[in-house]
SEDREN-614668 format. One record per atom (N, C-alpha, C): residue number from 0; residue in one letter; atom name; x, y, z. Coordinates in Angstrom, 2 decimals. Last residue first. Layout:
N
   i aa at      px      py      pz
 NUM  A CA       X       Y       Z
...
end
This chain:
160
   i aa at      px      py      pz
 159  S  N   90.14  147.13   85.10
 159  S CA   91.09  148.27   85.05
 159  S  C   90.44  149.55   84.62
 158  L  N   88.23  145.21   84.88
 158  L CA   88.44  145.77   86.21
 158  L  C   89.36  146.99   86.17
 157  S  N   88.43  144.41   82.26
 157  S CA   87.22  145.15   82.64
 157  S  C   87.35  145.76   84.03
 156  R  N   90.85  143.04   82.30
 156  R CA   90.75  144.28   81.54
 156  R  C   89.54  145.08   81.98
 155  A  N   90.16  140.81   83.80
 155  A CA   91.19  141.70   84.31
 155  A  C   91.13  143.05   83.59
 154  G  N   88.31  139.61   82.07
 154  G CA   87.89  140.06   83.40
 154  G  C   88.87  141.05   83.99
 153  E  N   89.99  138.94   79.94
 153  E CA   88.88  139.85   79.71
 153  E  C   88.39  140.44   81.04
 152  E  N   91.70  137.11   81.23
 152  E CA   92.26  138.36   80.69
 152  E  C   91.17  139.39   80.44
 151  Y  N   89.84  135.10   81.83
 151  Y CA   90.58  135.76   82.91
 151  Y  C   91.13  137.10   82.43
 150  E  N   89.06  134.32   79.26
 150  E CA   88.07  134.87   80.18
 150  E  C   88.74  135.63   81.32
 149  E  N   91.54  133.30   78.32
 149  E CA   90.89  134.43   77.64
 149  E  C   89.87  135.11   78.56
 148  E  N   91.88  131.18   80.11
 148  E CA   92.86  132.27   80.08
 148  E  C   92.27  133.51   79.42
 147  E  N   89.73  129.56   79.37
 147  E CA   89.80  130.11   80.73
 147  E  C   90.74  131.29   80.80
 146  E  N   90.56  128.93   76.76
 146  E CA   89.32  129.70   76.96
 146  E  C   89.28  130.31   78.36
 145  M  N   92.84  127.43   77.32
 145  M CA   92.96  128.66   76.53
 145  M  C   91.73  129.55   76.73
 144  A  N   91.74  125.27   78.71
 144  A CA   92.70  126.15   79.38
 144  A  C   92.85  127.47   78.65
 143  F  N   90.19  124.17   76.64
 143  F CA   89.55  124.63   77.86
 143  F  C   90.46  125.61   78.60
 142  L  N   92.21  123.43   74.84
 142  L CA   91.20  124.43   74.45
 142  L  C   90.52  125.01   75.67
 141  L  N   93.52  121.48   76.41
 141  L CA   94.23  122.69   75.99
 141  L  C   93.25  123.79   75.58
 140  D  N   91.47  119.57   76.66
 140  D CA   92.04  120.20   77.85
 140  D  C   92.76  121.50   77.49
 139  E  N   91.14  118.83   73.96
 139  E CA   90.04  119.46   74.68
 139  E  C   90.54  120.18   75.93
 138  A  N   93.67  117.67   73.54
 138  A CA   93.26  118.83   72.75
 138  A  C   92.12  119.57   73.45
 137  E  N   93.57  115.52   75.30
 137  E CA   94.57  116.57   75.52
 137  E  C   94.20  117.84   74.76
 136  E  N   91.52  114.08   74.02
 136  E CA   91.35  114.54   75.40
 136  E  C   92.32  115.67   75.72
 135  A  N   92.67  113.53   71.49
 135  A CA   91.44  114.33   71.61
 135  A  C   91.26  114.89   73.02
 134  M  N   94.76  111.98   70.73
 134  M CA   95.07  113.18   71.50
 134  M  C   93.85  114.07   71.72
 133  D  N   93.68  109.90   69.25
 133  D CA   94.54  109.59   70.39
 133  D  C   94.79  110.80   71.29
 132  G  N   90.24  110.85   68.38
 132  G CA   91.66  110.60   68.15
 132  G  C   92.45  110.38   69.42
 131  E  N   87.61  111.37   68.15
 131  E CA   87.98  110.23   69.01
 131  E  C   89.47  109.90   68.88
 130  P  N   87.53  113.44   66.35
 130  P CA   86.94  113.64   67.68
 130  P  C   87.26  112.52   68.66
 129  S  N   89.21  114.42   64.01
 129  S CA   89.44  113.22   64.83
 129  S  C   88.85  113.38   66.23
 128  I  N   88.23  116.79   62.86
 128  I CA   88.59  115.66   62.00
 128  I  C   88.68  114.35   62.80
 127  H  N   87.74  118.40   65.11
 127  H CA   86.71  118.24   64.07
 127  H  C   86.96  116.99   63.23
 126  L  N   90.16  118.30   66.46
 126  L CA   88.97  117.73   67.09
 126  L  C   87.83  117.53   66.09
 125  Y  N   91.79  119.65   64.56
 125  Y CA   92.10  118.28   65.00
 125  Y  C   90.86  117.61   65.58
 124  K  N   90.54  122.13   64.50
 124  K CA   90.61  121.32   63.28
 124  K  C   90.86  119.86   63.64
 123  L  N   91.00  122.98   67.13
 123  L CA   89.63  122.80   66.65
 123  L  C   89.58  121.93   65.39
 122  L  N   93.81  123.12   67.03
 122  L CA   93.15  122.22   67.97
 122  L  C   91.72  121.93   67.53
 121  C  N   94.16  125.12   65.09
 121  C CA   94.66  123.77   64.83
 121  C  C   94.01  122.75   65.78
 120  R  N   92.99  127.34   66.39
 120  R CA   92.48  126.89   65.09
 120  R  C   92.90  125.45   64.81
 119  K  N   94.69  127.57   68.61
 119  K CA   93.27  127.25   68.81
 119  K  C   92.67  126.71   67.51
 118  A  N   97.04  128.33   67.34
 118  A CA   97.01  127.11   68.14
 118  A  C   95.56  126.64   68.32
 117  E  N   96.25  130.76   66.23
 117  E CA   96.62  129.65   65.34
 117  E  C   96.58  128.32   66.08
 116  P  N   95.84  132.24   68.61
 116  P CA   94.74  132.02   67.66
 116  P  C   95.01  130.87   66.69
 115  L  N   98.50  132.09   69.85
 115  L CA   97.35  131.36   70.38
 115  L  C   96.17  131.23   69.43
 114  E  N  101.44  132.03   69.57
 114  E CA  100.50  132.36   68.51
 114  E  C   99.20  131.61   68.81
 113  E  N  103.57  131.34   71.18
 113  E CA  102.59  132.32   71.68
 113  E  C  101.71  132.86   70.56
 112  M  N  105.03  129.22   70.55
 112  M CA  105.44  130.46   69.89
 112  M  C  104.53  131.63   70.29
 111  L  N  103.61  127.31   71.90
 111  L CA  104.95  127.62   72.39
 111  L  C  105.49  128.91   71.77
 110  G  N  101.37  127.27   70.20
 110  G CA  101.24  127.69   71.60
 110  G  C  102.58  128.09   72.18
 109  Y  N  102.48  126.20   67.89
 109  Y CA  101.97  127.57   67.87
 109  Y  C  101.81  128.11   69.29
 108  N  N  103.07  123.60   68.91
 108  N CA  104.14  124.49   68.46
 108  N  C  103.69  125.94   68.44
 107  V  N  100.45  122.70   69.41
 107  V CA  101.42  122.79   70.51
 107  V  C  102.55  123.74   70.13
 106  A  N   99.45  122.77   66.79
 106  A CA   98.85  123.59   67.84
 106  A  C   99.81  123.77   69.01
 105  M  N  101.03  120.84   65.58
 105  M CA  101.13  122.23   65.11
 105  M  C  100.56  123.16   66.17
 104  F  N  100.06  118.62   66.97
 104  F CA  101.44  119.07   67.22
 104  F  C  101.69  120.48   66.68
 103  F  N   97.44  118.52   65.91
 103  F CA   97.67  118.65   67.35
 103  F  C   99.06  119.20   67.62
 102  Y  N   97.97  118.17   63.19
 102  Y CA   97.26  119.37   63.65
 102  Y  C   97.48  119.59   65.14
 101  C  N   99.20  115.65   63.20
 101  C CA   99.97  116.83   62.77
 101  C  C   99.30  118.11   63.25
 100  E  N   97.29  113.83   63.68
 100  E CA   98.11  114.24   64.82
 100  E  C   98.95  115.45   64.49
  99  T  N   96.23  113.06   61.26
  99  T CA   95.66  114.24   61.92
  99  T  C   96.43  114.69   63.15
  98  L  N   96.71  111.80   58.69
  98  L CA   97.70  111.88   59.76
  98  L  C   97.39  113.12   60.60
  97  E  N   95.04  112.03   56.57
  97  E CA   94.56  111.27   57.71
  97  E  C   95.56  111.22   58.86
  96  S  N   96.32  113.22   54.50
  96  S CA   95.37  114.05   55.25
  96  S  C   94.82  113.33   56.49
  95  D  N   99.35  113.00   53.43
  95  D CA   98.42  112.10   54.11
  95  D  C   97.50  112.91   55.01
  94  M  N  100.42  115.01   51.55
  94  M CA  100.86  113.62   51.64
  94  M  C   99.80  112.68   52.21
  93  N  N   99.58  117.68   51.51
  93  N CA  100.10  117.08   50.28
  93  N  C  100.39  115.59   50.35
  92  Q  N   98.52  118.52   53.97
  92  Q CA   98.03  119.12   52.74
  92  Q  C   98.42  118.33   51.50
  91  V  N   99.85  117.08   55.96
  91  V CA   98.38  116.99   55.88
  91  V  C   97.83  117.57   54.58
  90  I  N  102.60  117.69   55.29
  90  I CA  102.11  116.31   55.40
  90  I  C  100.60  116.26   55.19
  89  H  N  102.76  120.48   55.42
  89  H CA  103.01  119.80   54.15
  89  H  C  102.44  118.37   54.18
  88  K  N  102.38  120.81   58.18
  88  K CA  101.39  121.34   57.23
  88  K  C  101.53  120.66   55.87
  87  F  N  104.73  119.66   59.15
  87  F CA  103.43  119.11   59.54
  87  F  C  102.35  119.54   58.54
  86  I  N  106.59  121.44   57.99
  86  I CA  106.57  120.04   57.58
  86  I  C  105.24  119.40   57.94
  85  K  N  105.95  123.78   59.34
  85  K CA  105.96  123.78   57.87
  85  K  C  105.87  122.34   57.35
  84  N  N  106.40  123.07   61.98
  84  N CA  105.03  123.30   61.51
  84  N  C  104.93  123.30   60.00
  83  S  N  109.24  122.94   61.93
  83  S CA  108.44  121.76   62.26
  83  S  C  107.02  121.92   61.72
  82  E  N  109.87  125.58   61.46
  82  E CA  110.27  124.57   60.48
  82  E  C  109.46  123.28   60.68
  81  K  N  108.87  126.68   63.83
  81  K CA  108.33  127.10   62.53
  81  K  C  108.65  126.07   61.45
  80  L  N  110.44  125.35   65.83
  80  L CA  108.99  125.21   65.77
  80  L  C  108.39  125.59   64.42
  79  K  N  112.88  124.09   66.88
  79  K CA  112.73  124.67   65.54
  79  K  C  111.25  124.55   65.15
  78  G  N  113.31  122.73   69.21
  78  G CA  112.97  124.14   69.30
  78  G  C  112.83  124.83   67.96
  77  A  N  113.64  120.05   69.13
  77  A CA  114.87  120.84   69.08
  77  A  C  114.60  122.34   69.13
  76  R  N  111.03  119.21   68.96
  76  R CA  111.77  118.94   70.20
  76  R  C  113.05  119.78   70.29
  75  S  N  110.58  119.95   66.31
  75  S CA  109.82  120.58   67.38
  75  S  C  110.56  120.42   68.71
  74  L  N  112.28  118.17   65.04
  74  L CA  112.53  119.61   64.91
  74  L  C  111.79  120.38   66.01
  73  L  N  110.99  115.79   65.70
  73  L CA  112.32  116.06   66.25
  73  L  C  112.67  117.54   66.14
  72  C  N  108.62  116.08   64.23
  72  C CA  108.57  115.90   65.69
  72  C  C  109.91  116.23   66.33
  71  A  N  109.66  116.24   61.62
  71  A CA  108.93  117.38   62.19
  71  A  C  108.86  117.28   63.70
  70  L  N  110.73  113.63   61.35
  70  L CA  111.60  114.81   61.27
  70  L  C  110.93  116.02   61.91
  69  N  N  108.40  112.10   61.51
  69  N CA  109.48  111.91   62.49
  69  N  C  110.41  113.12   62.52
  68  Y  N  107.07  113.09   59.20
  68  Y CA  106.48  113.23   60.54
  68  Y  C  107.55  113.11   61.62
  67  H  N  108.73  112.24   57.13
  67  H CA  108.53  113.67   57.34
  67  H  C  108.00  113.93   58.76
  66  N  N  108.41  109.48   57.45
  66  N CA  109.75  110.08   57.52
  66  N  C  109.64  111.57   57.81
  65  A  N  105.66  109.18   57.04
  65  A CA  106.23  108.87   58.36
  65  A  C  107.62  109.47   58.52
  64  P  N  105.18  109.64   54.34
  64  P CA  104.86  110.70   55.31
  64  P  C  105.43  110.44   56.70
  63  D  N  107.25  108.90   51.77
  63  D CA  106.74  108.29   53.00
  63  D  C  106.46  109.39   54.03
  62  D  N  108.48  110.08   49.62
  62  D CA  107.05  109.82   49.52
  62  D  C  106.44  109.22   50.78
  61  R  N  111.22  110.24   49.93
  61  R CA  110.44  111.48   50.05
  61  R  C  108.94  111.25   50.07
  60  D  N  113.54  108.49   51.05
  60  D CA  112.17  108.14   50.64
  60  D  C  111.27  109.34   50.89
  59  A  N  115.98  109.78   51.40
  59  A CA  115.98  108.43   50.85
  59  A  C  114.59  108.00   50.37
  58  E  N  115.27  112.20   52.59
  58  E CA  115.91  112.22   51.27
  58  E  C  115.84  110.85   50.61
  57  V  N  114.30  111.21   55.03
  57  V CA  113.40  111.93   54.12
  57  V  C  113.98  111.96   52.71
  56  A  N  116.67  110.15   56.01
  56  A CA  115.53  109.26   55.80
  56  A  C  114.54  109.92   54.83
  55  K  N  118.21  112.45   56.32
  55  K CA  118.63  111.47   55.33
  55  K  C  117.49  110.49   55.03
  54  Q  N  116.81  113.58   58.43
  54  Q CA  116.82  114.29   57.15
  54  Q  C  117.25  113.34   56.03
  53  L  N  117.45  111.70   60.36
  53  L CA  116.06  111.80   59.93
  53  L  C  115.93  112.60   58.63
  52  Y  N  120.23  112.14   60.61
  52  Y CA  119.73  110.86   60.11
  52  Y  C  118.28  110.94   59.65
  51  L  N  120.30  114.82   61.54
  51  L CA  121.03  114.42   60.34
  51  L  C  120.44  113.13   59.76
  50  L  N  118.81  114.62   63.92
  50  L CA  118.31  115.43   62.80
  50  L  C  118.99  115.04   61.49
  49  A  N  120.58  113.04   65.43
  49  A CA  119.24  112.54   65.12
  49  A  C  118.66  113.30   63.94
  48  K  N  122.76  114.73   65.68
  48  K CA  122.91  113.50   64.91
  48  K  C  121.55  112.95   64.51
  47  G  N  121.46  116.73   67.22
  47  G CA  122.15  117.05   65.98
  47  G  C  122.29  115.82   65.09
  46  L  N  120.51  115.42   69.53
  46  L CA  119.58  115.94   68.55
  46  L  C  120.23  116.27   67.21
  45  K  N  120.87  113.17   71.48
  45  K CA  121.88  113.72   70.57
  45  K  C  121.12  114.24   69.36
  44  N  N  119.29  111.72   73.21
  44  N CA  119.28  113.18   73.31
  44  N  C  120.45  113.82   72.54
  43  K  N  118.86  109.13   72.74
  43  K CA  120.10  109.44   73.48
  43  K  C  120.28  110.95   73.68
  42  Q  N  116.66  109.34   71.14
  42  Q CA  116.48  108.78   72.48
  42  Q  C  117.70  109.04   73.36
  41  G  N  117.95  110.30   68.84
  41  G CA  116.96  111.13   69.53
  41  G  C  116.73  110.65   70.95
  40  F  N  119.45  108.09   68.10
  40  F CA  120.15  109.28   68.60
  40  F  C  119.20  110.25   69.28
  39  Y  N  117.26  106.39   67.40
  39  Y CA  118.25  106.00   68.40
  39  Y  C  118.95  107.23   68.99
  38  V  N  116.07  107.83   65.33
  38  V CA  115.31  107.58   66.56
  38  V  C  116.26  107.21   67.69
  37  G  N  118.18  107.71   63.46
  37  G CA  117.68  108.99   63.95
  37  G  C  116.92  108.84   65.25
  36  K  N  118.39  104.95   63.01
  36  K CA  119.54  105.68   63.58
  36  K  C  119.08  107.02   64.17
  35  E  N  115.86  104.51   61.88
  35  E CA  116.26  103.81   63.11
  35  E  C  117.42  104.52   63.79
  34  T  N  116.06  106.13   59.59
  34  T CA  115.05  106.40   60.61
  34  T  C  115.44  105.75   61.94
  33  Y  N  118.12  104.88   58.16
  33  Y CA  118.31  106.25   58.65
  33  Y  C  117.30  106.61   59.75
  32  Y  N  116.85  102.39   57.65
  32  Y CA  118.12  102.46   58.37
  32  Y  C  118.31  103.85   58.99
  31  K  N  114.67  103.25   56.10
  31  K CA  114.45  102.56   57.38
  31  K  C  115.71  102.61   58.26
  30  A  N  115.91  104.29   53.81
  30  A CA  115.18  105.18   54.72
  30  A  C  114.96  104.55   56.08
  29  D  N  119.07  102.48   53.61
  29  D CA  117.80  102.97   53.09
  29  D  C  117.11  103.84   54.13
  28  Q  N  121.88  101.37   52.97
  28  Q CA  121.46  102.44   53.86
  28  Q  C  120.21  103.07   53.26
  27  N  N  122.79   98.05   52.79
  27  N CA  122.02   99.13   52.19
  27  N  C  121.60  100.13   53.26
  26  F  N  125.42   96.18   52.37
  26  F CA  124.81   96.92   53.47
  26  F  C  124.11   98.14   52.88
  25  P  N  126.07   92.89   51.12
  25  P CA  125.79   94.32   50.89
  25  P  C  125.06   94.95   52.07
  24  I  N  128.65   90.86   52.20
  24  I CA  127.20   91.07   52.29
  24  I  C  126.94   92.56   52.08
  23  V  N  131.14   89.40   50.29
  23  V CA  130.74   90.58   51.06
  23  V  C  129.22   90.71   51.03
  22  K  N  131.75   87.41   48.57
  22  K CA  132.08   87.18   49.97
  22  K  C  131.62   88.31   50.88
  21  P  N  131.27   88.29   45.98
  21  P CA  130.33   87.32   46.57
  21  P  C  130.59   87.05   48.05
  20  N  N  131.44   91.62   45.16
  20  N CA  132.23   90.53   45.72
  20  N  C  131.27   89.55   46.39
  19  I  N  131.30   93.87   42.57
  19  I CA  130.49   92.99   43.42
  19  I  C  131.36   91.82   43.86
  18  K  N  132.63   97.16   42.33
  18  K CA  132.76   95.73   42.08
  18  K  C  131.89   94.94   43.06
  17  D  N  132.58   99.73   43.15
  17  D CA  131.57   99.36   42.15
  17  D  C  131.57   97.85   41.90
  16  T  N  132.98  100.42   46.64
  16  T CA  133.48  100.00   45.35
  16  T  C  132.33   99.64   44.43
  15  K  N  134.02  102.08   49.45
  15  K CA  132.88  101.81   48.58
  15  K  C  133.45  101.49   47.20
  14  L  N  135.29  101.56   52.67
  14  L CA  135.54  101.68   51.24
  14  L  C  134.28  101.32   50.48
  13  I  N  135.62  103.31   55.58
  13  I CA  134.78  102.37   54.85
  13  I  C  135.01  102.61   53.37
  12  G  N  137.09  105.34   56.61
  12  G CA  137.71  104.03   56.56
  12  G  C  136.86  102.99   55.85
  11  K  N  134.55  107.20   58.27
  11  K CA  135.84  107.11   57.58
  11  K  C  136.35  105.68   57.61
  10  P  N  130.98  106.50   57.93
  10  P CA  132.22  106.68   58.69
  10  P  C  133.49  106.51   57.85
   9  R  N  128.47  108.10   56.80
   9  R CA  129.35  107.10   56.20
   9  R  C  130.72  107.24   56.86
   8  D  N  127.27  110.10   58.15
   8  D CA  126.42  108.97   57.80
   8  D  C  127.21  107.85   57.10
   7  A  N  129.36  111.89   58.46
   7  A CA  128.74  111.30   59.65
   7  A  C  127.90  110.09   59.32
   6  R  N  131.85  111.07   55.95
   6  R CA  130.80  111.91   56.52
   6  R  C  130.17  111.17   57.69
   5  G  N  133.86  109.87   54.30
   5  G CA  134.17  110.41   55.61
   5  G  C  133.13  111.36   56.15
   4  L  N  135.06  107.23   52.15
   4  L CA  134.00  108.12   52.60
   4  L  C  134.32  108.64   53.99
   3  V  N  136.96  106.57   49.38
   3  V CA  136.97  106.59   50.84
   3  V  C  135.97  107.64   51.28
   2  T  N  136.25  104.56   46.58
   2  T CA  136.15  105.87   47.19
   2  T  C  136.20  105.73   48.70
   1  V  N  137.31  102.96   43.62
   1  V CA  137.19  102.88   45.07
   1  V  C  137.17  104.30   45.62
   0  M  N  136.51  101.32   40.62
   0  M CA  136.68  102.61   41.29
   0  M  C  136.42  102.42   42.77
end
């Protein structure tokens, strides 16, 4: 049986067959392949193609939290903040509780959505779990800025 494929992840003109030919090197499109393609297109700022490939990476290996993490980061970059946070939350609750950077990025997404109490909660959770984490300094800076903003707003209200 021969099938002609024509989707973005399988270019037109490539034939797929059930027969094994010793002269042909098999080309496996596994999660690693899709991740590399997704990262490549993300770096080229072709977010649509990058999302397609990173979604395929998740489909190819649903148990690897890195695939979900990469997809969530790209969704955030594409402005799909709620969808991104849903994946980040899924990672820390169901896949890898030690991937604490998810809390930091959820906080950033909540901040961009102007849901500041949730952003603050995620920053505090991140700092509680990873006080020496890669993003601890940035998390502390964001919390400090949020607290200054709250104090400024309280002061402005008391003057009115």
